[in-house]
C-alpha positions as a Markdown table, in Angstrom:
| # | Residue | x | y | z |
|---|---|---|---|---|
| 1 | Met | 79.5 | 379.3 | 146.2 |
| 2 | Ile | 76.3 | 377.4 | 146.2 |
| 3 | Phe | 76.1 | 377.5 | 150.0 |
| 4 | Ala | 76.7 | 381.3 | 150.0 |
| 5 | Phe | 74.0 | 381.9 | 147.4 |
| 6 | Asn | 71.5 | 379.8 | 149.2 |
| 7 | Leu | 72.4 | 381.6 | 152.4 |
| 8 | Phe | 71.9 | 384.9 | 150.7 |
| 9 | Leu | 68.4 | 383.9 | 149.5 |
| 10 | Leu | 67.4 | 382.7 | 153.0 |
| 11 | Ile | 68.6 | 385.9 | 154.7 |
| 12 | Ala | 66.7 | 387.9 | 152.1 |
| 13 | Asp | 63.6 | 385.9 | 152.9 |
| 14 | Gln | 64.0 | 386.5 | 156.6 |
| 15 | Phe | 64.6 | 390.2 | 156.0 |
| 16 | Met | 61.3 | 390.4 | 154.1 |
| 17 | Leu | 59.5 | 388.9 | 157.1 |
| 18 | Phe | 61.0 | 391.6 | 159.3 |
| 19 | Leu | 59.7 | 394.2 | 156.9 |
| 20 | Ile | 56.2 | 392.7 | 157.1 |
| 21 | Asn | 56.4 | 392.8 | 160.9 |
| 22 | Leu | 57.6 | 396.4 | 160.7 |
| 23 | Met | 54.7 | 397.4 | 158.4 |
| 24 | Val | 52.2 | 395.7 | 160.7 |
| 25 | Ala | 53.7 | 397.4 | 163.8 |
| 26 | Arg | 53.6 | 400.9 | 162.2 |
| 27 | His | 50.0 | 400.6 | 161.1 |
| 28 | Ala | 48.4 | 398.5 | 163.9 |
| 29 | Gly | 50.0 | 400.0 | 167.0 |
| 30 | Thr | 51.4 | 398.4 | 170.1 |
| 31 | Ser | 48.4 | 396.4 | 171.3 |
| 32 | Ala | 47.2 | 395.1 | 167.9 |
| 33 | Phe | 50.8 | 394.2 | 167.0 |
| 34 | Gly | 51.0 | 392.1 | 170.2 |
| 35 | Asp | 47.7 | 390.3 | 169.4 |
| 36 | Phe | 49.1 | 389.6 | 165.9 |
| 37 | Thr | 52.3 | 388.2 | 167.2 |
| 38 | Val | 50.5 | 385.9 | 169.7 |
| 39 | Ala | 48.1 | 384.6 | 167.0 |
| 40 | Val | 50.9 | 383.8 | 164.5 |
| 41 | Asn | 53.0 | 382.1 | 167.1 |
| 42 | Ala | 50.0 | 380.1 | 168.3 |
| 43 | Leu | 49.4 | 379.0 | 164.7 |
| 44 | Phe | 52.9 | 377.7 | 164.3 |
| 45 | Leu | 52.8 | 376.0 | 167.7 |
| 46 | Ile | 49.7 | 374.1 | 166.7 |
| 47 | Gly | 51.3 | 373.4 | 163.3 |
| 48 | Thr | 54.4 | 371.9 | 165.0 |
| 49 | Leu | 52.3 | 369.6 | 167.1 |
| 50 | Met | 50.3 | 368.5 | 164.1 |
| 51 | Thr | 53.5 | 367.8 | 162.2 |
| 52 | Met | 54.2 | 365.1 | 164.8 |
| 53 | Gly | 58.0 | 365.4 | 164.3 |
| 54 | Leu | 57.7 | 364.0 | 160.8 |
| 55 | Asp | 59.8 | 366.9 | 159.4 |
| 56 | Ser | 62.6 | 365.9 | 161.8 |
| 57 | Ile | 62.1 | 362.2 | 160.9 |
| 58 | Val | 62.6 | 363.1 | 157.3 |
| 59 | Ala | 65.7 | 365.1 | 158.1 |
| 60 | His | 67.0 | 362.2 | 160.3 |
| 61 | Phe | 66.7 | 359.3 | 157.9 |
| 62 | Ile | 66.7 | 360.6 | 154.3 |
| 63 | Pro | 70.1 | 362.4 | 154.2 |
| 64 | Lys | 71.7 | 359.2 | 155.5 |
| 65 | Tyr | 69.9 | 357.2 | 152.9 |
| 66 | Tyr | 70.7 | 359.7 | 150.2 |
| 67 | Val | 74.5 | 359.8 | 150.9 |
| 68 | Lys | 74.5 | 356.0 | 150.6 |
| 69 | Lys | 72.3 | 356.2 | 147.4 |
| 70 | Lys | 69.5 | 354.2 | 149.0 |
| 71 | His | 66.8 | 355.7 | 146.9 |
| 72 | Leu | 64.3 | 352.9 | 147.3 |
| 73 | Glu | 64.3 | 353.4 | 151.1 |
| 74 | Ile | 63.7 | 357.1 | 150.6 |
| 75 | His | 60.7 | 356.5 | 148.4 |
| 76 | Ala | 59.4 | 353.8 | 150.8 |
| 77 | Leu | 59.7 | 356.2 | 153.8 |
| 78 | Ala | 57.8 | 359.0 | 151.9 |
| 79 | Ile | 55.0 | 356.6 | 151.0 |
| 80 | Ser | 54.8 | 355.3 | 154.6 |
| 81 | Ile | 54.5 | 358.9 | 156.0 |
| 82 | Arg | 51.9 | 359.8 | 153.4 |
| 83 | Asn | 49.7 | 356.8 | 154.3 |
| 84 | Phe | 50.1 | 357.6 | 158.0 |
| 85 | Leu | 49.1 | 361.2 | 157.7 |
| 86 | Gln | 46.1 | 361.1 | 155.3 |
| 87 | Pro | 43.5 | 359.7 | 157.6 |
| 88 | Ile | 44.7 | 361.8 | 160.5 |
| 89 | Tyr | 44.6 | 365.1 | 158.6 |
| 90 | Leu | 41.3 | 364.2 | 157.0 |
| 91 | Ser | 39.8 | 363.6 | 160.5 |
| 92 | Phe | 41.1 | 366.9 | 161.8 |
| 93 | Phe | 39.8 | 368.7 | 158.7 |
| 94 | Val | 36.3 | 367.3 | 159.0 |
| 95 | Gly | 36.2 | 367.5 | 162.8 |
| 96 | Ser | 37.2 | 371.2 | 162.8 |
| 97 | Leu | 34.4 | 372.0 | 160.3 |
| 98 | Leu | 31.8 | 370.2 | 162.3 |
| 99 | Leu | 33.0 | 371.8 | 165.6 |
| 100 | Ser | 32.9 | 375.2 | 164.0 |
| 101 | Ser | 29.4 | 374.7 | 162.7 |
| 102 | Ala | 28.2 | 373.5 | 166.1 |
| 103 | Ile | 29.7 | 376.6 | 167.7 |
| 104 | Ile | 28.0 | 378.9 | 165.2 |
| 105 | Ala | 24.7 | 377.2 | 165.7 |
| 106 | Leu | 25.0 | 377.5 | 169.4 |
| 107 | Gly | 25.9 | 381.2 | 169.0 |
| 108 | Tyr | 22.7 | 381.8 | 167.0 |
| 109 | Ser | 20.6 | 380.0 | 169.6 |
| 110 | Leu | 22.1 | 382.1 | 172.4 |
| 111 | Glu | 22.0 | 385.3 | 170.2 |
| 112 | Asp | 25.7 | 385.9 | 170.9 |
| 113 | Ile | 27.6 | 387.0 | 167.8 |
| 114 | Gln | 30.9 | 386.4 | 169.6 |
| 115 | Gln | 30.5 | 382.7 | 169.1 |
| 116 | Phe | 31.4 | 383.3 | 165.4 |
| 117 | Asn | 34.8 | 384.7 | 166.4 |
| 118 | Ile | 35.5 | 381.6 | 168.4 |
| 119 | Ser | 34.5 | 379.2 | 165.6 |
| 120 | His | 36.4 | 381.2 | 163.0 |
| 121 | Leu | 39.6 | 381.1 | 165.0 |
| 122 | Ile | 39.2 | 377.3 | 165.6 |
| 123 | Thr | 38.8 | 376.7 | 161.9 |
| 124 | Leu | 41.8 | 378.9 | 161.0 |
| 125 | Phe | 44.1 | 377.4 | 163.6 |
| 126 | Leu | 43.3 | 373.7 | 162.7 |
| 127 | Trp | 43.1 | 374.1 | 159.0 |
| 128 | Gly | 46.1 | 376.4 | 159.0 |
| 129 | Ala | 48.1 | 374.0 | 161.2 |
| 130 | Ile | 47.5 | 371.2 | 158.6 |
| 131 | Val | 48.7 | 373.4 | 155.8 |
| 132 | Val | 51.8 | 374.5 | 157.7 |
| 133 | Ser | 52.5 | 370.8 | 158.7 |
| 134 | Ile | 52.4 | 369.6 | 155.1 |
| 135 | Tyr | 54.6 | 372.5 | 154.0 |
| 136 | Asn | 57.2 | 371.7 | 156.7 |
| 137 | Ile | 57.4 | 368.1 | 155.7 |
| 138 | Tyr | 57.8 | 368.8 | 152.0 |
| 139 | Ile | 60.4 | 371.5 | 152.4 |
| 140 | Gln | 62.4 | 369.2 | 154.6 |
| 141 | Leu | 62.1 | 366.4 | 152.0 |
| 142 | Phe | 63.4 | 368.7 | 149.2 |
| 143 | Arg | 66.4 | 369.8 | 151.3 |
| 144 | Ala | 67.3 | 366.3 | 152.2 |
| 145 | Val | 67.5 | 364.9 | 148.6 |
| 146 | Gly | 69.6 | 367.7 | 147.1 |
| 147 | Phe | 66.8 | 370.1 | 146.1 |
| 148 | Met | 68.0 | 372.7 | 148.5 |
| 149 | Arg | 68.0 | 375.5 | 145.9 |
| 150 | Thr | 64.4 | 374.7 | 144.9 |
| 151 | Ala | 63.3 | 374.6 | 148.6 |
| 152 | Val | 65.0 | 377.9 | 149.3 |
| 153 | Ile | 63.4 | 379.6 | 146.3 |
| 154 | Leu | 59.9 | 378.3 | 147.1 |
| 155 | Asn | 60.3 | 379.3 | 150.7 |
| 156 | Met | 61.2 | 382.8 | 149.5 |
| 157 | Leu | 58.1 | 382.8 | 147.2 |
| 158 | Gln | 56.0 | 382.0 | 150.2 |
| 159 | Thr | 57.3 | 385.1 | 152.0 |
| 160 | Ile | 56.8 | 387.3 | 148.9 |
| 161 | Leu | 53.2 | 386.1 | 148.6 |
| 162 | Tyr | 52.7 | 386.8 | 152.3 |
| 163 | Phe | 54.0 | 390.3 | 151.7 |
| 164 | Leu | 51.8 | 390.9 | 148.6 |
| 165 | Phe | 48.7 | 389.6 | 150.4 |
| 166 | Thr | 49.5 | 391.8 | 153.4 |
| 167 | Val | 49.8 | 394.9 | 151.2 |
| 168 | Phe | 46.6 | 394.1 | 149.3 |
| 169 | Thr | 44.7 | 393.5 | 152.6 |
| 170 | Tyr | 45.8 | 396.9 | 153.9 |
| 171 | Leu | 44.7 | 398.6 | 150.7 |
| 172 | Tyr | 41.4 | 396.8 | 150.1 |
| 173 | Phe | 40.4 | 393.7 | 152.0 |
| 174 | Asn | 40.4 | 395.0 | 155.6 |
| 175 | Asp | 38.4 | 398.2 | 154.7 |
| 176 | Ile | 35.8 | 396.5 | 152.4 |
| 177 | Leu | 35.0 | 393.4 | 154.5 |
| 178 | Phe | 35.8 | 394.4 | 158.1 |
| 179 | His | 35.7 | 398.2 | 157.9 |
| 180 | Asn | 39.1 | 398.4 | 159.7 |
| 181 | Asn | 37.7 | 396.8 | 162.8 |
| 182 | Ser | 40.7 | 395.9 | 165.0 |
| 183 | Gln | 38.7 | 393.0 | 166.5 |
| 184 | Tyr | 39.3 | 391.1 | 163.3 |
| 185 | Phe | 42.9 | 392.1 | 162.8 |
| 186 | Ala | 44.4 | 388.8 | 164.0 |
| 187 | His | 41.9 | 386.8 | 161.9 |
| 188 | Ile | 42.8 | 388.6 | 158.7 |
| 189 | Met | 46.6 | 388.2 | 159.2 |
| 190 | Leu | 46.1 | 384.4 | 159.9 |
| 191 | Ile | 44.1 | 384.1 | 156.6 |
| 192 | Ile | 46.9 | 385.8 | 154.7 |
| 193 | Ile | 49.6 | 383.6 | 156.1 |
| 194 | Ile | 47.6 | 380.4 | 155.5 |
| 195 | Leu | 46.8 | 381.4 | 151.9 |
| 196 | Ser | 50.5 | 381.9 | 151.2 |
| 197 | Tyr | 51.4 | 378.5 | 152.5 |
| 198 | Ile | 48.6 | 376.9 | 150.5 |
| 199 | Val | 49.8 | 378.3 | 147.2 |
| 200 | Ile | 53.5 | 377.3 | 147.8 |
| 201 | Gly | 52.4 | 373.9 | 149.2 |
| 202 | Ile | 50.6 | 373.1 | 146.0 |
| 203 | Leu | 53.8 | 374.1 | 144.1 |
| 204 | Phe | 55.8 | 371.6 | 146.2 |
| 205 | Ile | 53.4 | 368.8 | 145.4 |
| 206 | Ile | 53.4 | 369.6 | 141.7 |
| 207 | Ile | 57.2 | 369.6 | 141.5 |
| 208 | His | 57.4 | 366.4 | 143.5 |
| 209 | Gln | 55.0 | 364.7 | 141.2 |
| 210 | Lys | 56.7 | 366.0 | 138.0 |
| 211 | Thr | 60.4 | 365.3 | 139.0 |
| 212 | Lys | 60.0 | 362.4 | 141.5 |
| 213 | Leu | 63.0 | 364.3 | 143.1 |
| 214 | Lys | 65.3 | 362.4 | 140.6 |
| 215 | Leu | 65.2 | 359.3 | 142.8 |
| 216 | His | 65.8 | 356.0 | 141.1 |
| 217 | Val | 63.5 | 353.6 | 142.8 |
| 218 | Gly | 63.1 | 350.8 | 140.3 |
| 219 | His | 59.9 | 348.8 | 140.4 |
| 220 | Arg | 57.5 | 350.0 | 143.1 |
| 221 | Asp | 56.3 | 346.5 | 143.6 |
| 222 | Asp | 59.7 | 345.7 | 145.2 |
| 223 | Ile | 59.2 | 348.4 | 147.9 |
| 224 | Lys | 58.8 | 347.0 | 151.4 |
| 225 | Ile | 57.9 | 349.7 | 153.9 |
| 226 | Lys | 59.5 | 349.4 | 157.3 |
| 227 | Thr | 57.4 | 351.5 | 159.6 |
| 228 | Thr | 58.7 | 350.6 | 163.0 |
| 229 | Ala | 61.9 | 352.6 | 163.0 |
| 230 | Trp | 60.5 | 356.0 | 162.1 |
| 231 | Lys | 57.2 | 355.6 | 164.0 |
| 232 | Asn | 59.2 | 354.9 | 167.2 |
| 233 | Lys | 60.6 | 358.4 | 166.9 |
| 234 | Ile | 57.3 | 360.3 | 166.4 |
| 235 | Val | 56.8 | 361.2 | 170.1 |
| 236 | Gly | 60.4 | 362.1 | 170.7 |
| 237 | Tyr | 60.7 | 364.4 | 167.8 |
| 238 | Thr | 57.3 | 366.0 | 168.3 |
| 239 | Ile | 58.4 | 366.9 | 171.8 |
| 240 | Gln | 61.9 | 367.9 | 170.7 |
| 241 | Asn | 60.5 | 370.3 | 168.0 |
| 242 | Leu | 58.8 | 372.2 | 170.8 |
| 243 | Asp | 62.2 | 373.5 | 172.1 |
| 244 | Arg | 62.0 | 376.4 | 169.7 |
| 245 | Tyr | 59.0 | 377.7 | 171.6 |
| 246 | Ala | 60.7 | 377.6 | 175.0 |
| 247 | Phe | 62.7 | 380.7 | 173.9 |
| 248 | Thr | 60.2 | 383.1 | 172.6 |
| 249 | Val | 56.6 | 381.8 | 172.5 |
| 250 | Thr | 56.5 | 380.6 | 176.1 |
| 251 | Pro | 57.4 | 384.0 | 177.6 |
| 252 | Leu | 55.2 | 385.8 | 175.0 |
| 253 | Leu | 52.1 | 383.7 | 175.7 |
| 254 | Leu | 52.6 | 383.7 | 179.5 |
| 255 | Thr | 53.0 | 387.5 | 179.5 |
| 256 | Glu | 49.7 | 387.7 | 177.7 |
| 257 | Trp | 48.1 | 385.4 | 180.2 |
| 258 | Leu | 49.6 | 386.5 | 183.5 |
| 259 | Lys | 49.7 | 390.3 | 183.0 |
| 260 | Lys | 46.7 | 390.7 | 180.6 |
| 261 | Asp | 48.3 | 393.8 | 179.3 |
| 262 | Thr | 48.5 | 394.0 | 175.5 |
| 263 | Tyr | 50.8 | 397.0 | 175.8 |
| 264 | Ile | 53.5 | 395.0 | 177.5 |
| 265 | Val | 53.0 | 392.2 | 175.0 |
| 266 | Gly | 53.4 | 394.7 | 172.2 |
| 267 | Leu | 56.7 | 396.0 | 173.7 |
| 268 | Phe | 58.1 | 392.5 | 174.1 |
| 269 | Ser | 56.9 | 391.7 | 170.5 |
| 270 | Ala | 59.1 | 394.6 | 169.4 |
| 271 | Val | 62.1 | 393.2 | 171.1 |
| 272 | Ile | 61.5 | 389.8 | 169.5 |
| 273 | Thr | 61.1 | 391.4 | 166.1 |
| 274 | Ile | 64.4 | 393.3 | 166.4 |
| 275 | Ile | 66.3 | 390.3 | 167.6 |
| 276 | Ser | 64.7 | 388.3 | 164.8 |
| 277 | Leu | 66.9 | 390.3 | 162.4 |
| 278 | Gly | 69.9 | 388.4 | 164.0 |
| 279 | Phe | 68.1 | 385.1 | 163.8 |
| 280 | Ala | 67.2 | 385.9 | 160.2 |
| 281 | Ala | 70.9 | 385.8 | 159.4 |
| 282 | Leu | 71.7 | 382.8 | 161.5 |
| 283 | Ser | 68.7 | 380.5 | 161.1 |
| 284 | Pro | 69.3 | 380.0 | 157.3 |
| 285 | Ile | 72.6 | 378.3 | 158.2 |
| 286 | Asn | 70.7 | 375.9 | 160.4 |
| 287 | Ile | 68.6 | 375.0 | 157.4 |
| 288 | Leu | 71.6 | 374.5 | 155.1 |
| 289 | Ile | 73.7 | 372.4 | 157.5 |
| 290 | Lys | 70.9 | 370.0 | 158.6 |
| 291 | Pro | 71.5 | 367.5 | 155.8 |
| 292 | Glu | 75.3 | 367.6 | 156.1 |
| 293 | Ile | 75.4 | 367.0 | 159.9 |
| 294 | Ser | 72.8 | 364.2 | 159.6 |
| 295 | Ala | 74.8 | 362.6 | 156.8 |
| 296 | Ser | 78.0 | 362.9 | 158.7 |
| 297 | Phe | 76.8 | 360.3 | 161.2 |
| 298 | Ala | 76.9 | 357.8 | 158.4 |
| 299 | Gln | 80.5 | 358.8 | 157.5 |
| 300 | Gly | 82.4 | 358.3 | 160.7 |
| 301 | Arg | 83.4 | 360.0 | 164.0 |
| 302 | Glu | 86.1 | 362.2 | 162.5 |
| 303 | Cys | 83.7 | 363.5 | 159.8 |
| 304 | Leu | 81.1 | 364.3 | 162.5 |
| 305 | Leu | 83.6 | 366.2 | 164.7 |
| 306 | Asn | 85.0 | 368.2 | 161.8 |
| 307 | Thr | 81.6 | 369.1 | 160.4 |
| 308 | Thr | 80.3 | 370.2 | 163.8 |
| 309 | Lys | 83.4 | 372.2 | 164.7 |
| 310 | Lys | 83.4 | 373.9 | 161.3 |
| 311 | Tyr | 79.9 | 375.1 | 161.6 |
| 312 | Ile | 80.3 | 376.2 | 165.2 |
| 313 | Tyr | 83.1 | 378.5 | 164.1 |
| 314 | Ile | 81.2 | 379.8 | 161.1 |
| 315 | Cys | 78.0 | 380.5 | 163.2 |
| 316 | Leu | 80.0 | 382.2 | 165.9 |
| 317 | Ala | 81.8 | 384.5 | 163.5 |
| 318 | Ile | 78.6 | 385.5 | 161.8 |
| 319 | Ala | 76.9 | 386.0 | 165.2 |
| 320 | Cys | 79.6 | 388.4 | 166.4 |
| 321 | Leu | 79.2 | 390.5 | 163.2 |
| 322 | Ile | 75.4 | 390.6 | 163.5 |
| 323 | Val | 75.5 | 391.5 | 167.2 |
| 324 | Thr | 77.8 | 394.5 | 166.4 |
| 325 | Val | 75.6 | 395.7 | 163.5 |
| 326 | Ile | 72.3 | 395.4 | 165.5 |
| 327 | Gly | 73.8 | 397.1 | 168.5 |
| 328 | Ile | 74.8 | 400.1 | 166.4 |
| 329 | Phe | 71.5 | 400.5 | 164.6 |
| 330 | Ala | 69.0 | 399.3 | 167.2 |
| 331 | Glu | 67.8 | 402.7 | 168.2 |
| 332 | Gln | 67.3 | 403.8 | 164.6 |
| 333 | Ile | 65.4 | 400.6 | 163.8 |
| 334 | Leu | 63.1 | 401.2 | 166.8 |
| 335 | Tyr | 62.1 | 404.7 | 165.6 |
| 336 | Leu | 60.8 | 403.0 | 162.4 |
| 337 | Phe | 58.2 | 401.3 | 164.5 |
| 338 | Lys | 56.7 | 404.5 | 165.8 |
| 339 | Ser | 54.5 | 404.4 | 168.9 |
| 340 | Asn | 56.4 | 403.9 | 172.2 |
| 341 | Phe | 58.6 | 401.1 | 171.1 |
| 342 | Ile | 61.8 | 403.1 | 171.9 |
| 343 | Glu | 61.2 | 402.1 | 175.6 |
| 344 | Val | 62.6 | 398.6 | 175.0 |
| 345 | Leu | 66.1 | 399.7 | 173.7 |
| 346 | Pro | 68.0 | 398.6 | 176.8 |
| 347 | Tyr | 66.2 | 395.2 | 176.6 |
| 348 | Ile | 67.3 | 394.8 | 173.0 |
| 349 | Tyr | 71.0 | 395.3 | 174.0 |
| 350 | Ile | 70.6 | 392.6 | 176.7 |
| 351 | Ser | 68.9 | 390.2 | 174.3 |
| 352 | Leu | 71.8 | 390.3 | 171.9 |
| 353 | Ile | 73.3 | 387.6 | 174.1 |
| 354 | Asn | 70.7 | 385.2 | 172.7 |
| 355 | Leu | 72.2 | 385.5 | 169.2 |
| 356 | Ile | 75.6 | 384.3 | 170.5 |
| 357 | Cys | 74.0 | 381.4 | 172.4 |
| 358 | Tyr | 71.9 | 380.4 | 169.4 |
| 359 | Ala | 74.8 | 380.5 | 167.0 |
| 360 | Val | 77.0 | 378.1 | 169.1 |
| 361 | Ser | 74.2 | 375.8 | 170.1 |
| 362 | Met | 72.8 | 375.4 | 166.6 |
| 363 | Pro | 75.3 | 372.7 | 165.3 |
| 364 | Leu | 75.3 | 371.1 | 168.8 |
| 365 | Thr | 71.5 | 370.7 | 168.7 |
| 366 | Leu | 71.5 | 369.1 | 165.3 |
| 367 | Met | 74.2 | 366.7 | 166.5 |
| 368 | Ile | 71.9 | 365.7 | 169.3 |
| 369 | Gln | 68.8 | 365.5 | 167.1 |
| 370 | Tyr | 70.3 | 363.2 | 164.4 |
| 371 | Ser | 72.1 | 360.8 | 166.8 |
| 372 | Ser | 70.7 | 357.2 | 167.0 |
| 373 | Glu | 68.8 | 358.0 | 170.2 |
| 374 | Gly | 68.3 | 361.7 | 169.3 |
| 375 | Ser | 64.6 | 361.6 | 169.4 |
| 376 | Lys | 64.6 | 360.3 | 173.0 |
| 377 | Ile | 67.5 | 362.4 | 174.3 |
| 378 | Gly | 66.1 | 365.5 | 172.5 |
| 379 | Ala | 62.6 | 364.9 | 173.9 |
| 380 | Gln | 63.9 | 364.7 | 177.5 |
| 381 | Phe | 66.1 | 367.8 | 176.9 |
| 382 | Thr | 63.1 | 369.7 | 175.6 |
| 383 | Ile | 60.8 | 368.7 | 178.4 |
| 384 | Tyr | 63.3 | 369.9 | 181.0 |
| 385 | Ile | 63.9 | 373.2 | 179.2 |
| 386 | Leu | 60.2 | 373.9 | 178.7 |
| 387 | Leu | 59.3 | 373.1 | 182.4 |
| 388 | Ala | 62.2 | 375.3 | 183.6 |
| 389 | Gln | 61.0 | 378.1 | 181.3 |
| 390 | Ile | 57.4 | 377.9 | 182.3 |
| 391 | Ala | 58.3 | 377.8 | 186.0 |
| 392 | Ala | 60.6 | 380.8 | 185.6 |
| 393 | Cys | 58.0 | 382.7 | 183.6 |
| 394 | Ile | 55.3 | 382.2 | 186.2 |
| 395 | Ile | 57.6 | 383.5 | 189.0 |
| 396 | Phe | 59.4 | 386.3 | 187.2 |
| 397 | Ile | 56.7 | 387.7 | 184.9 |
| 398 | Ser | 54.1 | 387.8 | 187.8 |
| 399 | Trp | 56.7 | 389.6 | 190.0 |
| 400 | Leu | 58.6 | 391.9 | 187.6 |
| 401 | Gly | 56.4 | 392.3 | 184.5 |
| 402 | Leu | 58.3 | 393.1 | 181.3 |
| 403 | Met | 61.7 | 392.8 | 183.2 |
| 404 | Gly | 60.7 | 389.3 | 184.3 |
| 405 | Thr | 59.8 | 388.4 | 180.7 |
| 406 | Met | 63.3 | 389.5 | 179.6 |
| 407 | Ile | 65.0 | 387.6 | 182.4 |
| 408 | Cys | 63.3 | 384.4 | 181.1 |
| 409 | Tyr | 63.9 | 385.3 | 177.5 |
| 410 | Val | 67.7 | 385.6 | 177.9 |
| 411 | Gly | 68.3 | 383.2 | 180.8 |
| 412 | Ile | 66.9 | 380.1 | 179.0 |
| 413 | Asn | 69.2 | 380.6 | 176.0 |
| 414 | Ile | 72.3 | 380.5 | 178.3 |
| 415 | Ile | 71.0 | 377.4 | 180.1 |
| 416 | Tyr | 70.2 | 375.8 | 176.8 |
| 417 | Leu | 73.7 | 376.4 | 175.4 |
| 418 | Ile | 75.5 | 374.9 | 178.4 |
| 419 | Thr | 73.3 | 371.8 | 178.5 |
| 420 | Ala | 73.5 | 371.3 | 174.7 |
| 421 | Phe | 77.3 | 371.3 | 174.8 |
| 422 | Leu | 77.4 | 368.7 | 177.6 |
| 423 | Ile | 74.9 | 366.4 | 175.8 |
| 424 | Ala | 76.6 | 366.7 | 172.4 |
| 425 | Tyr | 80.0 | 365.9 | 173.9 |
| 426 | Asn | 78.6 | 362.8 | 175.5 |
| 427 | Ile | 77.0 | 361.7 | 172.2 |
| 428 | Tyr | 80.3 | 362.2 | 170.4 |
| 429 | Gln | 82.1 | 360.0 | 172.9 |
| 430 | Gln | 79.5 | 357.2 | 173.0 |
| 431 | Glu | 77.7 | 357.1 | 169.6 |
| 432 | Pro | 78.4 | 354.0 | 167.6 |
| 433 | Leu | 79.3 | 355.6 | 164.2 |
| 434 | Glu | 81.5 | 353.5 | 161.9 |
| 435 | Gly | 79.5 | 350.9 | 160.1 |
| 436 | His | 76.4 | 351.2 | 162.3 |
| 437 | Glu | 72.9 | 350.6 | 160.9 |
| 438 | Ile | 70.8 | 353.7 | 160.2 |
| 439 | Val | 68.2 | 354.0 | 163.0 |
């Protein structure tokens, strides 16, 4: 019952994101919607890099500690990560401010107002990436120690704030400050997203300070922080977390770069947005099952197998239902976008394959990620997938345009599923589970 309620809240959250994208597409048009999609995905890509895999490190270690009631180790890991991040983020914060100031000064000396646009985007991307990074680490921490409901509600509040800020911007902010100049559209939407993350990020910090997440850590003087184990996983998990961008962001950015046609980018953005309805129903399951699959490694081989199989069946059943519903209503949904988005209807039907692939690969990917060598294996897997996707995009997008983008978008999901199954099966056969040390 608790799982179902959390799942409902997460699906509602994702549906609200779809409504925001729908509103933006209707009011901004095809080209501006494409620019908006590229800017937002670029922000989250930079945010993923700046997180340095620490959200995955939290998800790897803490559920295993939590199920064994090792609260002292959880607290020690949290302190170690905080001490590691503080000087890095402070350096980025100050550095981006100085760099932006230098660009503005250079712009004035050259009498080129466009320099302001560059400096503004640099500041937004770097500061926003820091905010997104801190948010991702906190939400993963809350999920890992049994505060799943709190994490789900705060995540939904972030989306609600994003929605309210977007509505307010369309009614007042955009007209008063920028006079509806489409040149600043991406800037404005980035500001809105970052503000929503800042507000909820502050709430995460306050709740953490007030509740201490109900961890019994005893005397803090007894804490001995072991940094070697988790720091060795930073590079691997940072690379591994980029795998999500192989599917959507890579073809999106390369279409923008290779074709230099915002109309095509806008059409592909519409496909992504429709398919995101399916991911909206599936990705919350990924959030909910992370702690359980991670913890199952500390509970034995049979528990790991049963947990993974259970969620493969659940995800596949939900995916089949979602594919049927989207297939029936795809045309009606596209008409809500206005403009010429109806052109991509055949591509949407083809892209439904992605939902089946994602559903089955989801538990398998988590099984790979939380194995003892998951950071290394996952990093190698991600590098190969990204390189294959980039090579395919350069060839097919340059040759076939939007059709080439779709070939890459669908093809990489099929390849990913097959490879993930083979790797996960090998891990199940060889992973030392019973009584092994948490690494």
